[in-house]
N, C-alpha and C positions, 0 to 999 in steps of 0.2 A: 691862506698865507701864500706868499710868493717870495722866494729868496733868489737873488741873482748874483752869484760870485763871478767876477770877471777879472782875470789876470791875478798874479800873485799866489800866495799860499793861504789856505784857511784850515781851521780845525773846528769840528763840532764834537763836543764832549758832554756826556751826561745830559742830553737834551731829549725832549719828547715831542714828536710830530704826530698829531692826531687829526684825522679827517681833512687832510690837505687836498684841495681841488686842483692845485697847480704844482708844476715841477719845482724842485729845488735845483735851479739851473746853474751849472758850473762851466764857464767858458774860458779856456786858456789858463786854467789853474795848474799849479805844479806842486809836487811833494806835499799833498794835502791828506788829512787824516779825519776819519769819522770813527769815533770811539765811544762805546758804552751808550748808545742811543736807542730809543724806541721809535719805530715807524709803524703806525697802526691805522687801519681803516682808511687809507688814502687812495684817491683815484690815480694820482701821479706821484712819482718818486724822485729819485736822484737822477739827474740828466747831465751827461758829460760830453763835451765836444772840444777838440783841440787841446786836450789836457795831457799831463805828463805825471806819471807815478802817483797813483791814488791808492790809499790804504783804507779798507773798511774792516773794522775789527770789533769784537766783543759787543755786537749789537743784535737787536731783535727786530725782525720784520714780520708783522702779523696782519693777515686779512687785507692786504693791499692789492690794488689792481696791477700796478707796476712797482717794482722796487728799484732796480737800477737799469737805466738806459745808456748804453755806450754807443754814442752816435759816431760821427765821422772825424777823421784827422787827429785822432789821439795817438800818443806815442808812449814809449816806456812801458809801464805795466799797470795792471789793476790787481791788487791783492785782497782777497777775501779771507780773513782768518778768524776762526772761533766765533762765527755768527750762527744765529738760529733763524731759519726761514720757515714760517708756518702758514699754511692755507692762503698763499698768495696766488694770483692769477698767473703772472709771469715774474720769475725772480730776476733773471738777467736777460735783457733784450739787447743783443749785440749786433751792431751793424758795421763793426770795424775789425781790422786785422791786428790790433795791438795784442800784447801778451797778457793773458789772464791766468791767475793762480788761485786755486781753491784749496785751502788748508784747514782741516779740522772744523768743518762746518756741518750742520745738520739741516737737511732739506726734508721737511715732512708735510705730506698732504697738500702739496702745491699742484696747480694745474700743469705748469711747465717750469722746469728749473732753468734751462738755457734755450732760448730761441735765437738762433744765429742766422742772420741774413746777410751774407757777404757776396758781392757780385763777382769777385775774382778769387781764384785759389790763392791760398797763403801757405807759406812754409811753416808758420808758427802753429803750435798746438796749445790748447788749454791744458794746463797741468793740474791734475786733481789728485790730492793725497790726503789720506786719513779722514775722508768725508763719509757721511751716511746719507743715502738716498732712500727715503722711507715712504712708501705708499703715495708717491706722486703719480698723478694721472699720466704724465709723460715727462721723463727725465730730460731728454734732449731732442730738439728739432734743429737739425744742422743743414746748412748749405755752404759748401766750400770751407768747412772748418772741421778739425779733428780734435779728439780729446785723448789724453794719455792718463789712465787711471792706475794708481798703485795704492795698496793698503786701504781700500775703500769697501763699503758694504752697501748692498742694495737688496731689497726683497721683491723687486719687480723686473730688474734687468740683470743679465749676466754681463758684468762690466769687462770690457777689453783692457788687458794690461796685466799687471803682476800682483800676486798676493791679495787679490780681491776676494770677498766673501759674499755668497748669495744666501742671505738669511734676514730674518726680522731682528731689529736691534735690541729689544727688551730694555725699555727705560725704567728708571726708578719710580717716577710718578708724573706722567705727562699731563694729567688732569690739573696738576698744580705747577706746571711748567718746569718740572725737574726732569730735563732730558739727559741727565747723566746716565750712563749705562749701569744696569744692575749687575750683581755678581754672577748671574747666569748668562750674561750676554757673550756671544762669541767675539764681539768687538772689543772686549775689555783687554787692555794691554796687548792688542794684536797689531798695532800700527808700527810705524818706523821707530826704532829705538824703544820698543815696548810702550809707546804712547797709546792711549785709548782712542778708538775711533770717535769722530764727531765732536760736537761742541762740549766745552767744559763750562757748565753753568756757573761754577764758583767764580769765574773771572768776569761775569756780567753783573756788575753791582746794581745797575738800574732795573734789572728784572724784578726787583721787589715791588715795583709800582704796577705790575700786571695783576 
């Protein structure tokens, strides 16, 4: 399948993308939302260029080669909220200096979470809050880009920032895709305003199809 969104606003909601060989290409789109979607076993993922204010939330990315490619000339922000990223080769391939926010996501057993290749230094930082980085081969591969972590957990890296925890997360039942944290997890109610670290599976309705 091949989808090309050019200009304007779009929304993907409760959709399943399986074994896609082509990008879902988004050129000059604004204020767009991807919500409660599944992306599984695809060679290419979401591609953005010249876009403004993109929200990706409550979705699952499983066994993909690429999930999100942020190409050139984007502006505004990219917000990733309450997503589950499992066993992908590259989660975010960033080639731009736009603002990226990561809130309450779980990144587990990916090859690379963020691969950033920016030619010039930028004053902007990726803002990472309430996320879990669990057993990824490499969390971050950065060039001319910095990350600010707060209230996050990793069992492979000591994250720079404030109130981060170096620990394994302890999920309820990851074999059945329940990545909510168990009662013995140090990330339970340890985030900002006592929010639990990582994804809240109860907000992802479409996960029942996995």
